[in-house]
N, C-alpha and C positions, 0 to 999 in steps of 0.2 A: 684564601683572601678573608674568610669569616674570624680568623685569629687575629688581624690587624684592624678590627674595628675599634680599637682603643681610642681614649681622647687625646693622647699625647702627640707632640708634633712629629716624633720619628716613625710612630706606627702610621700616623695618616699619611706621610711622605713615602713609606714603604708600599702602602697599599696602592697609591697613585702610581708608583713604579710598576706595580703588577699589572695594573690596568693599562698602563701604556706598553705591556707587552715585555718588560724586562724579564731576565732569566732568572730561575731560582733554583734552589737545591735544599734539601734537607738531608743532612747525613745521617745514615741509619747504623753507621758502625760504632756503636757504643755511646757512652754518655760520659759527661765531665761534670766536675763539681762547679756549683754556682758562685761559691765562695771563691773558688780559685780563679775563676773567670773574672770576678770583680777586681781581684787583686791584680790580675794581667792587664786589665783595662784601666784600672787606675794608675798603672806603671806606665801604660802607654800614652796616657793623656798629654805628658810634656812633649813627648816625640811628635804627636800629632800637631800641635800648636806649632812647633818650631818648624815643621813641615808644610805649615799653612792650610792644613786640611780642617775644614770647616765641619764641625760634628753636631748632631742632632740627638739628643737624648742620652748622651755620655754620661753626665752626672747621675741622672735619674737610673739608668740601667745599672751603674755601680752600686748605687745605693739600694736597688731593688735585689740584685744578685748577692749583695753582701749581707743581707738581713737574715738569711737562714742558709744554711748549707744544704743543698739537696742536688740530686743528679739532674742534669739538663741535657738536651740535645740542641745542636747548633743547626741554623740555616743560614742562607746567604741569598740576597737579591743583588743582582750586578746588572747595571744598563748595559745596552748594547755596545756603548762607546766606552765602557768603564769608567766614566767620570763619576758615578755614584754607586755607592755600594751600601747595602744595609746589612748589618748582622742580626739575627734573630734568635733568641735564647728562648728556647721551648722546655716545656715540662719534659720528663724523662720519656713520658708515652706520646708526646707530640700533641696532646689534646688542647693545650693553652700556651699562649705567649706569655712569657715571665717579663722580657724586655726586649727592646729594640735600639740599635745605635745606628745612625746613619752618618755618611761621611761623603764629603765632596771638596774638591780642590776649588778654590776660587778662579782659578783660570781654567777650570774644566778639564784639565788633565786627569789621568787615573790617579787615585789616592796610593798607589804603590802598594807595597806589602803591609803597611802599619795596620790598617783597619781591616783588609781582606784575608790575611792569612788565617787559616784556620789553626787555633790554637791546638797543641798536642795534649792528648789525656795525661793528666798527671799520675805518677807512679804511686 
């Protein structure tokens, strides 16, 4: 929870989700490239809009992740009804939050796979 103490809207909303008891996971099985994740989420931006998924922090996260290429670890917070999902981009050792993206459909339905699928490690 201390990692989400940032001043951006997405981190604040993710912290509120944790306080509300939403589920979370931080994957321990390897790291990904921050630059690669920036490219993937930049690519997904159009798809998210077409599907009506409201995002928090997407542009900021893409910018922060793309500024320098470094290994990162992923985490996810999911509301019990799956209507809200937050993707967390952590430093390789998990000690700091680099960026956060939140997603929610305006009708309250789950955002499907666009935001919450765990990106695969690039070769």
